[in-house]
C-alpha positions in Angstrom: -80.5 -33.9 36.9 -76.9 -34.1 35.6 -76.0 -33.2 32.0 -75.0 -36.8 31.3 -78.4 -38.2 32.3 -80.1 -35.4 30.5 -78.2 -36.3 27.3 -79.1 -39.9 27.7 -82.8 -39.0 28.1 -82.7 -36.9 25.0 -81.0 -39.6 23.0 -83.7 -42.0 24.1 -86.6 -39.7 23.3 -85.2 -38.2 20.1 -83.0 -40.9 18.5 -81.1 -39.9 15.4 -79.6 -42.4 12.9 -76.5 -41.5 11.0 -76.9 -40.5 7.4 -75.7 -43.2 4.9 -76.5 -41.6 1.6 -74.5 -39.4 -0.8 -73.1 -36.5 1.0 -71.7 -34.1 -1.5 -70.9 -30.5 -0.6 -72.7 -29.3 -3.7 -76.0 -31.0 -2.6 -76.7 -30.8 1.2 -80.4 -31.2 0.5 -80.3 -35.0 0.9 -79.0 -34.6 4.4 -81.7 -32.0 5.3 -84.4 -34.2 3.9 -83.1 -37.1 5.9 -83.3 -35.1 9.1 -86.9 -34.1 8.2 -87.8 -37.7 7.5 -86.4 -38.8 10.9 -88.4 -36.0 12.6 -91.5 -37.2 10.8 -91.0 -40.8 11.9 -90.5 -39.7 15.5 -93.6 -37.5 15.6 -95.7 -40.3 14.0 -94.5 -42.7 16.7 -95.6 -40.2 19.4 -99.0 -39.7 17.8 -99.5 -43.5 17.5 -98.5 -43.9 21.2 -101.0 -41.2 22.2 -103.8 -42.8 20.2 -103.0 -46.3 21.5 -103.1 -45.1 25.1 -106.4 -43.3 24.5 -105.1 -39.8 24.9 -106.3 -38.7 21.4 -108.9 -40.1 19.1 -108.2 -42.2 16.1 -109.5 -39.4 13.9 -107.3 -36.8 15.6 -104.2 -39.1 15.2 -105.1 -39.6 11.5 -105.5 -35.9 10.9 -102.2 -35.0 12.6 -100.3 -37.7 10.7 -101.9 -36.6 7.4 -100.8 -33.0 8.2 -97.3 -34.1 8.9 -97.3 -36.2 5.7 -98.3 -33.2 3.6 -95.5 -31.1 5.2 -93.0 -33.8 4.4 -94.1 -34.0 0.8 -93.7 -30.3 0.5 -90.2 -30.4 1.8 -89.4 -33.2 -0.6 -90.5 -31.1 -3.5 -88.6 -28.1 -2.3 -85.4 -30.0 -1.4 -85.1 -32.9 -3.7 -87.1 -32.2 -6.8 -85.5 -28.9 -7.5 -82.2 -30.7 -7.9 -83.7 -32.9 -10.6 -84.8 -29.9 -12.6 -81.4 -28.1 -12.5 
C-alpha cells in the first residue's frame, strides 16, 4: 500500500474538522477540548456501527458510550472550567 492511499484511508476513517473557535495563545485548552470532542464523536460512531451490525449488544454499546461521555465531561472540567475560575 502506498503512503498516499494510506493517508486517504486514515482521512476517511479518522476525519478531522478544522477548529473554528477562538484560538488564543494564552488559552490552547479550547483547541485540545475540540480534539477530544471529535475523538468522542468518532468513537461513538464506531460503537453505533458495531451495535447496528450485531457485533456488540445494545447494553454493551450503551455502557461504552456512557464511559466515553464521563471521560469527556472530566476533560471539559479540567480544560475549560479551570479557565472560568482564573
